[in-house]
N, C-alpha and C positions, 0 to 999 in steps of 0.2 A: 411462449411467453419469456422474453428477456427477463435475466433477475432487474433488481430493482441496482439503477447505476448509482457509484460511488464518487466522488470526488473529494480527495485526500491531499490535505498539504505539509509536505513535509520541509519544515523549517532550517534544519541541520543547525547550522552553529551560530544560527541570528533571533536577535529577540529576546532577552531580561525577561526578567518577573513582570517589571510596570511596563512594557510596551507589549506583552502578553494579553496581561489583561486588557488593555485598552481594546488590543484591536480583537479581544472575544468580546466584549462590549459590543464594538462597533459593527461587527459581522454578525452578532445574532439580532440587533436592531436592522441589518439590512436584510435578514433570512426569515423578516416575519411571511412574507410574500409569498413563500416557495415551501408547498406544499409538502410536509416530511413524507410523504408516500412515495415522490416522484424521485429522489435523491436524498442519499445518505452523505454527508459533510463530514470529514474527521480533519482535526486541524493536529499537528505531530509538532510541538515545540522542544527546545532543550529541557533534560531533566528538571531544571530547577523552576523552569516556567511552567510548568504540569500545576502545580496549584492555586497557581495565580488566573488561569486560562478562564475557569467558569462557564463550563459552559453550556448553551443556552439554545436548544435548536442544532445543535452540530455534536459530536463528538471527540473525545480526546483520544490522542492517540501517542503512544510513547514514541520514539528512536530507535533503542536498544532495549536489551532484557538479559542477566544473567540467569541461568537455570535454576541454581539452587535458592532455597528461603533465606539462608541465612550461614554464615560461618566466616571462615578468615579469609573474603576475597577483597582486598584493596581498593575501592573504587567504585563498586558493581553496584545495581541496581534489583531487587528481586523480583517475582510475579507479586509475590504478598504482598508490597512495598506499591508497587502500582495499584494491586486492588485497592489498598488503604483510601486511597487517593482518589479513587473514580476511574480509574483509566480504563475506557473501553476497547483500544483495537493498540497494536503493539508490532511495528514496521520490525524485522528479522531477515538478515541476509541481505542488506542493501549491497551492492558492489562498492560502494567505500568501505563499508565495515570490511568486508571480505578481501581490498588492495591492501587498504592502508593498515588496518589492527586484526590482520591475523585471521580473520571469519573463516571457517571451514563447513562443507557440509555437515559435517557431525555435529557441529557445535548448532549449525542451524536446528536440526533435529531436535536439538536437547531443548532448545529455546520453544519451539513451536510446542512439544508436547507440555514444558513446563508454565507456558501461558493458557494452551487448554485447560490444564488443572486448576487453573484459578478462574475460569469464566473467562477470558479475556481472549480477544479473537486477534490471532495473530494475523498480519501481513506479510505475506512469504514472498522477497523478490528474489528472480530469476532472469540473468540475461548471459548471451555472448558476449564476448570482445570482439574488435574490429578484424583483428587474425584470425580467429573462428570462424569467422561469418567470412572473410576471404576464403578461407580453405574449405568452406561447404560444409563444415561439421556442426555450424550452429545449434542444428534440431536435436543432434545428440548431446552436445553441450545443456543445454534446457532440461531435455529428458531426464538426464542426468542427476541435475539440481534438483527439480521438482521429485526426484523419484528418492534422495538422499535426503531431502528435507521432511519430507511425507513420511517414511522410514517406521513403522509400525504406528502411526497416528490414527486414531478411530475418531469419525463427527460425530455428535446427534444430527445435527442441522446443516444445511447446505452453506447456511450464514455464517457457521462458527467459523471458516478461515476464507480468507481474501488473497488470491496471488496475483502477483505485480510484476509484467515483463518489462525488464529494462535493459534494455539493450546498451552492454557499457556504452559503446562507441558516441552514444545521443546524448549522456546527460551529460549540462552543462556544459554540450561544445557547441550548441545552437544547431547541431544538425537533428535529425528528427526520423525515424523507419518513414517508412511513405506507408500510406493506409493498408495497403495492401501486403507491405511487407509484416506490420502488425499483427494483421488479420491472419496472415499465415500461420505466423509463431503462436496466437489464441489459441488455433485450431489444432495446433500440436498438443500445445498446454490440456483443451478442451479432452483430446482423446485421452491424453495423459489419465486427466482427472475421472473421468467414465470409467477407465481400465481399474482404476484404485479402487473407486470410490461406486459404483455402480451410476447407470445409465442416468439414475433420478437423479441423486446427490452431486456425482458429479457434474451433471449437466448442469447445475443451478451455482456453483460453486461462482461468484465473480472474478472476473480474470479482470486486472488493470493495466492501462498502457502508461508508462512513464519512461521519459528523455527527451528534453527539450519542449514539454508542452506551454501552448500558449494558446489563446484567443482565437488565432489564425488556423491553427492544426487542426483543432480540437474536432471542428465539425466532419471534417474529412475523416476521421478517425472513429468516430461515435457512428458514421452510418454504416458500418461493417457488422455485421449478425453477434460476430464472438468478443469486441471490445466491449467492457461492460463498466467502463469510466475511465478516471486518471488519478495517479500518483502525480503529483505534481510539486516542483522544487522551488527553484525563484519566482519564479510569477505569484505562488501562493503567499508572497511576505508581502507584496502589494494587493489590498483589499478590492479595490476596483478591479484589476485585472482578474480575480479570484475571484470574486463575486459574479463577474461576466462570465466566467466560464461554466461555473453552477445555474445561472441562469440558461445559460444555453442548452444544459444537457437537461434540466428539468423544464424547459418548456419541448422538447421533443418526446419525452413520457407522454400515452396517453393515459 
């Protein structure tokens, strides 16, 4: 049986507290007819908008975190702070964090461990650049990112952690991996997770696809066995489009 799917919206640097509050209230109203058993919905706004989101029928997610609980780390936000305001999930290792802000596999690993220690579920992002795909090393790149990000990590439940495959060449470009390209990489990720956590737990960790996801391509992606949902970028800012993806995935679940 496939794991319960996830639709996660990464707002990036969009929507302040007032917009987040209004969006959250509208989303809660629209989710009333979507059974919670069919799909998990996550919304990840900027830090300042998290307290205003007021999740009802969906989960809140942060876009990043620092691994220390307190200290002289100007501008950072700790797992303990996220826990205090009720954050459920946190994105770590997104390609924009890696490329623009110097995120490394080591710091990703520290963040994953720190989040799990506070009972917050990490969404660990992995994905290759265009030149790495052209060179044919995309599977090795993602295997290494996954292995490094999960180094010395233990889980009590397969739902404790989520993996998101986001090919860097598809993020915000309008390009998208074909369903088969995505499935091939998801199978590689699944094999790595089963090797790392065992067939049972590793086989039930949810693996999302991200990278220019929209209402036109999501159905083909969800036809694939190892794709357990989507990490949605720009489309998640539009309530109607976001809801349409949620409804499409929920209706597919038996």
